[in-house]
C-alpha positions in Angstrom: 32.9 28.3 48.3 40.3 26.2 45.1 46.6 24.0 42.0 49.1 22.8 39.7 46.7 24.1 37.2 49.2 25.1 34.6 50.0 23.0 31.7 48.8 22.0 28.2 46.4 19.3 27.3 48.8 16.5 28.2 47.6 13.9 30.6 50.1 14.7 33.4 49.2 18.4 33.5 45.5 17.6 33.6 46.0 15.1 36.3 47.8 17.7 38.4 45.0 20.2 37.9 42.0 18.0 38.9 43.9 16.0 41.5 44.1 19.1 43.7 40.6 20.3 42.7 39.3 16.9 44.0 40.3 17.9 47.4 37.5 20.5 47.4 34.9 17.7 47.0 36.3 16.2 50.2 36.0 19.5 52.0 32.4 19.8 50.8 31.7 16.2 52.0 33.2 17.0 55.4 30.9 20.0 55.7 27.9 18.1 54.6 28.8 15.2 57.0 29.1 17.5 60.0 26.1 17.3 62.3 23.8 20.3 62.6 24.1 22.2 65.9 23.0 25.5 67.4 25.6 28.1 67.4 25.8 30.7 70.1 27.0 34.3 69.7 29.1 35.9 72.4 30.3 39.5 72.4 34.0 39.8 73.2 36.7 42.5 73.3 39.2 43.0 70.6 41.9 42.0 73.1 40.3 38.6 73.2 40.9 37.9 69.5 44.0 35.6 69.3 46.8 37.4 67.6 44.9 40.7 67.1 47.8 42.9 68.1 50.1 41.3 65.6 47.7 41.4 62.7 48.5 43.3 59.5 45.6 45.8 60.0 46.6 47.9 57.0 46.2 45.0 54.7 42.9 44.0 56.3 41.6 47.6 55.9 42.6 47.7 52.2 40.7 44.4 51.6 37.7 45.7 53.5 37.7 49.1 51.8 37.9 47.3 48.4 34.5 45.7 49.0 32.8 48.9 50.1 31.7 50.3 46.8 29.7 47.1 46.2 28.3 47.2 49.7 27.3 50.8 49.5 25.8 50.2 46.0 23.7 47.2 47.0 20.0 47.9 46.9 18.4 47.1 49.3 21.2 46.6 51.8 21.3 43.0 53.1 20.0 42.8 56.7 20.8 39.6 58.6 22.4 38.7 62.0 24.5 39.1 63.9 25.6 42.0 61.7 23.1 44.5 60.2 23.7 45.4 56.6 22.6 49.0 57.1 25.2 49.5 59.7 27.7 47.9 57.4 26.9 50.5 54.7 27.6 53.3 57.2 31.0 51.7 58.2 31.8 51.4 54.5 31.1 55.0 53.8 33.5 56.0 56.6 36.1 53.7 55.1 35.7 55.1 51.7 36.4 58.6 53.1 39.8 57.4 54.2 42.9 56.6 52.1 43.1 53.0 50.8 46.7 53.0 52.1 46.0 53.7 55.7 48.8 53.1 58.2 48.8 50.2 60.5 47.8 52.1 63.7 45.1 54.1 61.9 43.7 50.9 60.3 43.6 49.2 63.7 41.9 52.2 65.2 39.3 52.2 62.4 38.2 48.7 63.2 38.2 49.1 67.0 36.2 52.3 66.8 33.6 51.2 64.3 33.1 47.5 65.1 32.7 45.2 68.0 33.6 41.5 67.8 31.1 38.7 68.3 32.4 35.1 68.8 30.5 32.6 66.7 30.1 29.4 68.8 32.6 28.1 71.2 36.4 28.4 70.3 37.5 26.0 67.5 34.0 24.7 66.8 33.9 26.2 63.4 35.2 24.5 60.2 37.3 26.1 57.5 38.4 24.9 54.1 40.4 26.5 51.3 39.8 27.2 47.7 41.6 28.8 44.7 41.2 29.6 41.0 42.3 26.9 38.5 44.1 27.6 35.3 43.4 25.1 32.5 44.2 24.7 28.8 41.3 25.4 26.5 40.0 26.4 23.1 37.2 28.7 21.9 36.3 26.0 19.4 35.7 22.3 19.7 38.8 20.7 18.2 41.1 17.8 19.0 41.1 17.0 22.7 39.0 20.1 23.5 35.5 18.5 23.7 34.1 19.5 27.1 32.4 22.9 27.2 31.7 25.5 29.9 28.3 27.0 29.2 26.8 30.5 29.4 23.4 30.5 31.1 20.3 30.0 29.0 17.8 32.8 29.0 15.0 32.9 31.6 16.7 31.5 34.7 15.0 32.8 37.8 15.2 32.0 41.5 12.3 29.9 42.9 10.8 29.1 46.2 8.9 26.2 47.7 5.7 28.1 46.9 6.3 27.8 43.2 5.5 24.1 43.5 8.4 22.7 41.5 9.7 20.4 44.3 13.0 18.6 44.3 14.8 21.1 46.4 15.2 23.4 43.4 16.5 26.9 43.9 16.3 28.1 40.3 14.3 27.3 37.3 13.7 28.5 33.7 10.7 30.6 32.8 9.5 29.9 29.3 8.0 32.3 26.8 4.5 31.4 28.1 5.5 32.5 31.6 5.5 29.0 33.0 8.3 27.8 35.2 10.1 24.5 34.5 13.0 22.7 36.1 16.3 23.1 34.3 18.0 20.0 33.0 20.4 18.5 35.5 24.1 17.7 35.0 23.5 14.3 33.3 20.9 15.8 30.8 23.2 18.8 29.9 26.2 16.5 29.4 24.0 14.3 27.2 23.2 17.4 25.0 20.2 19.1 26.5 21.6 22.5 25.7 23.3 21.6 22.4 22.7 23.8 19.4 21.9 26.9 21.5 25.2 28.6 21.0 25.9 28.6 24.8 29.4 27.1 24.7 31.9 29.6 25.9 35.1 27.6 25.9 36.1 23.9 25.4 38.3 22.0 27.9 40.3 18.9 27.3 39.1 16.8 30.2 35.6 16.2 31.6 37.0 16.0 35.2 38.6 19.4 34.8 35.2 20.7 33.7 33.5 19.1 36.7 35.8 20.6 39.2 35.6 24.1 37.6 31.9 23.8 38.6 33.0 23.1 42.2 35.2 26.2 42.1 32.9 28.5 40.3 35.6 30.2 38.3 38.7 29.4 36.3 41.4 31.0 34.2 41.8 29.4 30.8 45.0 29.6 28.7 43.8 29.4 25.1 45.6 27.6 22.3 46.6 31.0 20.9 48.5 31.8 24.2 46.0 34.3 25.6 44.4 33.9 29.0 40.7 34.4 29.7 38.9 34.3 33.0 35.5 32.7 33.4 33.3 33.4 36.4 30.1 32.2 37.9 27.0 33.5 36.1 24.1 31.2 37.2 23.2 27.7 38.3 20.6 25.2 37.2 19.1 25.1 40.7 19.4 21.4 41.4 20.9 20.4 44.8 24.7 20.0 45.2 25.9 16.5 46.0 29.5 15.8 47.3 30.7 12.8 45.3 33.3 11.9 48.0 30.4 11.2 50.4 28.7 9.0 47.8 31.8 6.8 47.6 31.8 6.5 51.4 28.1 5.6 51.5 28.6 3.0 48.8 31.4 1.4 50.8 33.9 2.0 48.0 36.2 3.9 50.3 36.1 3.8 54.1 35.3 7.1 55.8 38.6 7.1 57.7 40.5 6.4 54.4 38.8 9.1 52.3 41.5 11.4 51.0 42.0 13.3 47.8 44.6 10.7 46.5 42.1 7.9 47.2 39.3 9.8 45.4 41.6 10.5 42.4 42.8 6.9 42.4 39.2 5.7 42.3 38.2 7.9 39.4 41.3 6.8 37.5 40.7 3.2 38.2 37.0 3.3 37.3 36.8 5.3 34.0 33.5 3.6 33.1 31.9 4.6 36.5 33.4 8.0 37.0 31.0 9.8 34.7 28.0 8.5 36.5 29.5 9.4 39.9 30.0 13.0 38.7 26.6 13.1 37.2 25.1 12.2 40.6 25.9 15.8 41.5 22.9 17.2 39.6 24.0 20.8 40.3 25.4 22.5 37.2 27.1 25.9 37.0 26.9 28.4 34.1 29.7 30.9 33.4 30.4 34.3 31.9 33.6 35.6 30.4 35.1 38.2 32.7 36.6 41.2 30.9 39.7 43.1 32.0 41.7 40.1 33.3 44.2 41.2 35.8 46.8 38.5 36.0 47.7 39.6 39.5 44.2 39.9 40.8 41.7 37.3 41.9 38.4 36.2 40.3 35.2 38.2 41.0 33.3 36.8 44.0 29.7 36.8 44.9 29.9 40.4 46.2 30.9 41.5 42.7 34.5 42.5 43.5 37.8 40.7 42.9 38.8 38.3 45.6 42.0 39.0 47.6 44.2 36.0 48.3 44.3 35.4 52.1 41.8 38.1 52.8 38.6 37.0 51.1 36.3 34.6 52.8 33.3 32.6 51.4 30.5 32.4 53.9 26.8 31.6 54.1 25.1 34.8 53.0 21.9 33.7 54.8 23.8 34.1 58.1 26.5 36.8 57.4 26.1 39.8 55.2 28.6 40.0 52.3 31.2 42.6 53.1 31.3 42.1 56.9 34.8 41.6 58.4 35.4 38.1 60.0 38.4 37.3 62.2 39.6 33.7 61.7 41.8 32.0 64.2 43.0 28.5 63.4 46.1 26.4 62.8 46.1 25.8 59.0 48.4 24.2 56.4 50.9 26.8 55.2 52.8 24.7 52.6 52.0 21.6 50.4 53.7 19.3 52.9 50.7 19.8 55.2 52.6 21.4 58.1 50.3 23.7 60.0 51.0 27.2 61.2 49.0 29.7 63.2 46.5 31.6 61.0 45.2 34.7 62.7 43.6 36.8 60.0 41.0 39.6 59.6 39.2 38.7 56.4 36.2 40.0 54.5 33.1 38.0 53.6 33.2 38.4 49.8 32.0 35.1 48.4 29.7 32.2 48.8 29.8 28.5 48.0 27.4 25.6 47.6 29.0 23.7 50.5 29.3 26.7 52.8 26.3 26.5 55.1 25.8 27.8 58.6 27.4 30.4 60.8 30.5 28.4 61.7 31.5 27.4 58.2 33.8 29.3 55.9 36.1 28.9 52.9 39.4 30.8 52.6 40.4 32.1 49.2 44.1 31.4 48.8 44.8 32.7 45.3 46.1 30.8 42.2 48.9 28.6 41.3 50.2 25.1 42.0 51.5 25.7 45.5 48.4 27.4 46.9 46.1 24.9 45.2 47.9 22.1 47.0 47.6 23.9 50.3 43.9 24.6 49.7 43.3 21.0 49.1 44.7 20.1 52.5 42.7 22.7 54.4 39.9 21.0 56.5 40.5 22.3 60.0 38.6 23.5 63.1 38.6 27.3 63.5 37.3 30.1 65.7 35.3 32.8 64.0 34.6 36.3 65.2 32.3 38.5 63.2 33.1 42.2 63.5 29.6 43.7 63.9 29.4 47.3 62.6 28.6 49.8 65.3 30.5 51.7 68.0 33.4 49.6 69.2 35.1 49.6 72.6 38.5 50.6 71.2 40.2 47.6 72.9 
């Protein structure tokens, strides 16, 4: 389911912010373009995990334990495969009985006693991208350059199924006072004023492309014109399907598939200001936000599990496949710096978030934190990976 986000409302600062955010659209396109395939599950030993012995198990345990209050409090517990949510609750209760600052050896022992690894697919057949939290300039009132709002959700949004008869691939709709369901307005309708006058505007941004990519990210930090910083997180969606605009440009022949990069996408948007709004509106999905209280400048945004994300330890997954809160070991060679040079990434992470482009058992998004440098790295991250889910239950200790 995320750099150079700092800066005021000047054009250069805004360009840097959405230039890097655009990379996420490419990652979403890459995921959507990947052919569907069956993924096998194979039990393995901990000793088979690349780099397991050298992992920082204490940091991994702290990240896992931090999700446990939400896992234990979930009612009913999520049950899906290969991990069972009820077993995950039991593992979390054991973790909560231990110190959050467990030593390295004790932390490793905890995982090896209480989990057993299952490889998802063949090695390096998974696909990993990166995301981060933007920071943009904004205002609580519409003024000057600040003319593009982030909205709170309208009342009455509910999840829907095919049986509700709305069609169009909708996942959510709005229930009216008469009890009837109706499709929510899509991106184009909302941006044309479908929600105007309802008092739903939370904050105003200075660039429509900034606002668009905040929807891709699902959260943002906004530095207001009075100098204060406010975090806005995901609250709801309008239910219309997500469309990756990078793929649309490829399909139209505007950019060749092999030439599609973030700079090319940015250049296209800059060079076609009359066409860019329609391209973005083709992604009918629209996200609503909420103001997150108690901003911790050192902490991450709140993910789908309801706990703050931890840079380098939180993973966005498909919750229809993996229960939120389950540990996932990721082995890949990933960009480590904005120059694109890769380095071994062998990390025990926690499934704590979701994303519109994250679908299937072999797909994940690494949360990298905030700031210009990590944002640039996140934008470069589109790499094969090996995934190992740590299934709760008695482990083999090896």
